[in-house]
C-alpha positions in Angstrom: 158.7 -56.9 152.1 156.4 -54.2 152.1 156.8 -52.1 155.3 152.9 -50.5 156.2 153.9 -47.5 157.3 154.7 -46.7 153.7 152.4 -44.6 151.4 154.5 -46.4 148.6 154.1 -50.1 149.4 150.0 -49.7 150.1 148.0 -52.2 148.0 144.0 -52.2 147.6 144.1 -53.8 151.2 146.0 -51.0 152.7 143.1 -48.9 152.1 140.8 -50.6 153.2 140.2 -47.8 156.9 140.1 -49.6 159.4 144.3 -51.8 158.0 145.4 -47.8 158.6 148.2 -46.8 161.5 146.6 -44.2 164.1 147.2 -41.0 163.4 147.6 -41.3 159.7 145.9 -39.0 157.6 143.5 -41.6 155.6 141.6 -41.3 159.4 140.9 -37.5 159.4 139.4 -38.6 155.8 136.9 -40.2 157.0 136.7 -38.2 159.9 134.9 -35.4 157.6 133.4 -38.1 155.5 131.1 -39.4 158.1 130.3 -35.8 159.4 129.1 -35.0 155.6 125.7 -36.0 155.2 125.4 -37.3 152.1 124.2 -40.9 150.4 126.5 -43.7 150.6 128.9 -43.1 147.7 129.8 -47.3 145.6 132.8 -48.4 146.4 134.4 -46.9 142.6 134.0 -43.7 143.7 135.1 -43.7 147.3 138.9 -45.7 145.4 138.9 -42.7 143.2 139.1 -40.2 146.0 141.0 -42.1 148.4 143.8 -42.6 144.8 143.2 -37.9 144.7 143.2 -37.8 148.8 146.9 -40.1 148.3 148.2 -38.2 145.8 147.8 -34.9 147.6 150.0 -36.4 150.2 152.1 -38.0 148.8 154.9 -34.3 149.3 153.7 -34.3 153.4 155.0 -35.9 156.3 153.4 -39.1 157.7 153.2 -37.3 161.0 152.7 -33.9 160.1 149.4 -32.5 159.9 148.5 -29.6 157.2 145.5 -27.7 157.9 144.9 -25.8 155.3 146.0 -29.3 152.5 142.6 -30.5 154.3 140.3 -27.5 154.3 140.5 -27.8 150.3 140.4 -31.6 150.6 137.5 -31.4 152.1 135.9 -28.9 149.7 137.1 -31.1 146.9 135.1 -34.4 148.7 132.1 -31.7 149.6 132.2 -30.6 145.3 132.2 -34.1 144.3 130.1 -35.5 146.8 127.2 -33.0 145.6 127.4 -33.0 142.4 127.5 -36.8 142.2 124.5 -36.9 144.5 122.4 -34.2 142.6 123.3 -36.2 139.1 121.4 -38.9 140.6 119.0 -37.4 142.0 117.8 -35.4 138.7 117.3 -32.5 140.5 114.6 -33.3 142.2 115.8 -32.7 145.9 115.9 -28.6 144.5 113.1 -28.7 144.1 111.8 -30.7 146.7 113.7 -29.2 149.2 111.9 -25.2 147.3 108.6 -26.6 147.9 109.6 -27.6 151.8 111.0 -24.0 152.5 107.3 -23.1 150.7 105.5 -25.0 152.9 106.5 -23.1 155.5 106.4 -19.1 154.3 103.4 -17.8 156.1 100.4 -17.7 154.1 100.0 -14.7 152.1 97.7 -11.8 154.0 94.1 -12.1 152.6 93.0 -8.9 150.9 89.0 -8.0 151.2 87.8 -5.8 148.1 85.2 -3.5 149.2 83.0 -1.9 146.7 83.2 1.8 146.7 80.9 2.9 148.5 77.6 4.9 146.5 77.1 8.6 145.5 74.5 10.3 148.0 71.4 11.0 146.9 70.6 14.4 145.1 69.8 16.9 147.9 65.8 17.3 147.4 64.4 20.4 146.4 62.2 22.6 148.9 59.7 24.0 146.7 59.4 28.3 148.8 57.0 31.1 148.5 59.1 33.6 146.4 60.0 36.5 148.9 58.3 39.9 148.0 61.5 41.1 146.7 62.0 37.9 144.3 57.6 39.3 143.4 58.9 42.5 142.9 61.5 41.5 140.2 59.4 39.0 138.2 55.9 41.5 137.9 58.4 44.8 137.2 57.9 45.9 134.3 61.8 45.8 131.9 62.7 49.0 131.4 62.2 50.2 127.4 65.2 50.5 125.3 65.7 54.2 125.2 67.2 56.3 122.4 69.1 58.3 124.2 69.5 60.9 121.4 66.1 61.2 120.4 65.8 62.3 123.7 67.8 64.9 123.8 66.7 66.9 120.8 63.5 66.6 122.7 64.7 67.8 125.9 66.8 71.0 123.9 63.6 71.8 122.0 61.6 72.2 125.4 64.1 74.1 127.4 63.7 76.6 123.7 60.1 77.0 125.0 61.1 77.8 128.6 59.7 74.4 129.9 63.7 73.8 131.6 62.3 72.1 134.8 60.8 69.3 132.2 63.7 68.8 130.4 65.7 67.8 132.4 63.0 65.5 134.3 63.2 63.4 131.0 67.2 63.2 130.4 67.2 62.5 134.6 65.8 58.3 134.2 69.0 58.3 131.3 72.7 57.3 131.5 73.9 60.7 132.0 77.7 59.9 130.4 75.8 59.4 127.8 73.3 62.0 127.8 76.3 64.8 127.7 78.5 62.7 124.9 74.8 63.8 122.9 75.0 67.8 124.6 78.1 68.4 123.6 77.4 66.5 120.1 74.2 68.9 119.5 75.9 72.3 121.1 78.8 71.6 118.9 77.4 70.8 115.7 74.3 73.2 115.6 74.3 76.8 114.5 71.4 78.1 116.2 72.0 80.1 119.7 69.3 79.4 121.1 69.7 75.9 121.2 73.5 75.7 121.6 72.2 78.0 124.8 69.8 75.6 125.9 72.3 72.5 125.4 74.9 74.8 127.3 72.4 75.4 130.0 71.8 71.7 129.7 75.2 70.4 130.5 75.4 73.1 133.5 73.2 70.9 135.2 73.4 67.3 134.3 77.7 67.5 133.0 80.1 66.3 134.3 83.8 66.7 134.6 84.3 65.7 131.0 82.1 69.1 130.5 83.9 71.6 132.7 86.6 72.7 130.0 83.4 73.0 127.3 81.7 75.2 130.3 84.7 77.2 130.8 85.2 78.3 127.3 81.4 79.3 126.7 81.3 81.4 130.2 83.6 83.8 128.4 81.3 84.5 125.7 78.5 86.8 126.9 75.9 85.0 124.4 76.8 81.6 126.8 78.3 83.2 130.1 74.8 83.1 131.8 73.9 79.7 130.6 77.4 78.3 131.4 78.5 79.9 134.9 76.4 77.8 136.9 78.4 74.4 135.9 81.1 75.8 136.3 80.7 77.4 139.5 79.4 73.5 140.1 82.4 71.6 138.4 84.8 73.8 139.0 86.3 76.1 142.2 87.3 80.0 143.3 90.1 80.4 141.2 88.1 79.3 138.3 85.3 82.0 139.2 88.0 83.9 140.1 89.7 83.6 136.6 86.4 84.4 134.9 85.9 87.5 136.8 88.8 89.1 134.2 86.8 88.4 131.6 87.5 91.0 128.9 82.8 91.2 128.9 81.8 92.9 131.2 78.1 90.8 131.3 81.0 87.5 131.8 82.5 89.1 134.8 79.2 89.7 136.7 78.2 86.1 136.2 81.4 85.6 137.5 80.9 87.5 140.9 77.4 86.3 140.9 78.4 82.6 141.2 81.5 83.4 143.4 78.8 85.4 145.9 76.5 81.8 145.3 79.1 79.5 146.9 78.6 81.6 150.0 82.5 80.4 151.7 84.9 81.9 153.8 87.6 81.5 150.5 84.7 83.3 147.8 84.3 86.5 150.4 87.9 86.8 150.5 88.2 86.5 147.1 84.8 88.9 146.5 86.3 91.4 148.4 89.6 91.9 146.8 87.6 92.3 143.6 85.5 95.2 145.6 89.1 96.8 146.4 90.3 96.4 142.5 89.8 99.9 140.4 89.0 97.6 137.6 86.9 95.5 138.9 84.8 97.0 141.1 82.3 98.6 139.5 81.0 94.5 137.8 81.2 93.6 141.8 78.7 95.7 143.5 77.1 95.9 140.7 77.0 91.5 140.8 76.3 91.9 144.4 73.5 94.7 144.1 71.2 92.0 142.3 72.7 89.3 143.3 69.2 87.3 145.3 70.8 85.7 148.1 74.1 87.8 149.3 76.5 86.0 151.8 75.3 89.1 153.8 76.7 87.4 157.7 79.4 86.6 155.6 79.9 90.7 155.1 78.6 91.4 158.7 81.9 88.8 159.7 83.8 90.5 157.0 83.5 94.2 159.8 86.1 92.6 162.4 89.0 92.1 159.8 92.6 93.2 161.1 92.7 94.2 157.4 91.4 97.8 157.9 91.4 98.3 153.9 89.2 94.6 153.7 86.9 96.5 157.1 85.9 99.4 154.3 85.6 97.1 151.4 83.1 95.0 153.6 81.6 98.4 154.3 81.5 99.3 151.3 79.4 96.3 149.9 77.4 96.4 152.8 76.2 99.8 151.5 74.9 98.9 148.4 72.5 96.0 149.5 71.5 99.0 152.0 68.0 99.2 150.6 67.3 96.0 152.2 65.9 96.3 155.2 67.3 94.1 157.3 70.9 95.7 155.9 69.6 99.0 156.4 68.1 98.8 159.9 71.4 96.7 161.0 73.5 99.5 160.5 72.1 102.4 161.5 71.2 100.0 165.0 75.2 100.2 165.2 76.0 103.5 164.9 73.7 104.1 167.5 75.2 101.0 170.1 78.7 102.1 168.9 79.5 98.7 167.4 81.8 98.5 165.2 80.7 102.5 164.4 83.1 103.7 162.3 82.3 100.5 160.2 78.6 101.2 159.6 79.3 104.9 159.4 81.2 103.8 156.2 78.1 101.3 154.6 75.8 104.2 155.2 77.9 106.9 153.2 78.3 104.5 150.6 74.6 104.2 150.5 72.2 105.9 147.6 69.4 105.6 149.8 67.9 109.0 151.2 66.7 107.8 154.7 70.7 106.7 155.1 71.1 109.8 154.5 69.0 111.2 156.8 70.5 109.2 159.4 74.0 110.2 158.9 72.9 113.9 159.2 71.3 113.8 161.7 73.9 111.9 163.9 76.5 114.6 162.6 74.0 117.2 164.8 76.3 115.7 167.7 79.8 117.3 167.5 81.5 114.0 168.6 79.0 111.5 165.7 80.5 114.5 163.3 84.1 114.8 163.8 83.9 110.2 163.1 82.1 110.9 159.5 84.8 113.2 158.6 87.3 111.0 159.6 85.6 107.8 157.4 84.7 110.7 154.5 88.9 110.7 155.0 89.4 107.3 154.5 86.3 106.2 151.7 88.8 109.2 149.7 91.8 106.8 149.8 90.8 103.7 149.4 88.2 104.5 146.7 
């Protein structure tokens, strides 16, 4: 007689869940199956599933529940049922599910296409009346192309004919650097002294720093010193002129002194007085001062206040060279009469070759005080000069 609790004696009728005793593991399996949302499987699939479940449960105790095997069995049931269901439905569930999900998604945003804005219309050009400057630019005649070399040649020809002013005017409107280059080339390539002097004279007026060396060299030449020295004074400085005052020939020396005096600065007058105190340059210095058209009289008068005795006497001797000028002679006599720089004024009058100066000194020596002072001044002049 078979026992109902013996798993080995189970038959087909016993596989019915209603015939299983309470607490049997099959009820748990049935509960898991009831929870699964799958279509009802056929009886053959249930039979095979129960046979597999019984095989797994034979080694266990009938009343002991094991959680891990139950979970494994449940997973197995779910896997088999899902595979069977997909096989029966031929993949339609997945398609429908995807369609259902897609139907629940919000529609994609609609992006409106806006064409780019049209380019702005071109700015309208409003005609305006031309300004006076624009009218002059339009109506002004174009500058003709000038042959600078030919212009320089014509200017040199004019200088040789004593037309220096017109020659300068003809060259001033041209490019000075080109004019300077052509003048230097003309000076270097001609052997005619008159044309060389004309080129140097034009360079002295129009040349730039690049002509300074050529002019300084020409200034040492007695034949060219008069034409070159103004350029040396214009482009150089006091030191350049002082260096030329030591030239070997007296002509360049006097030209250099004359240009030094023409500067009229305090530094130039100081250098000139040093030339007067030097025995080697005194004669040329005083000769240049005598022939100067605009000697620095005021600067020489101011030098009478110098703190150095020899410089005061050099200024007095220089003023004595200019005593032929009415303004200088009258100023010296006034200084003696008013006892203002009397000693220096007496030294200037004693150095003056004019007969009027000699007459004034003799008249002044009639007074004993002036006579003694005149003798003292003569002694100083002999000592220094």
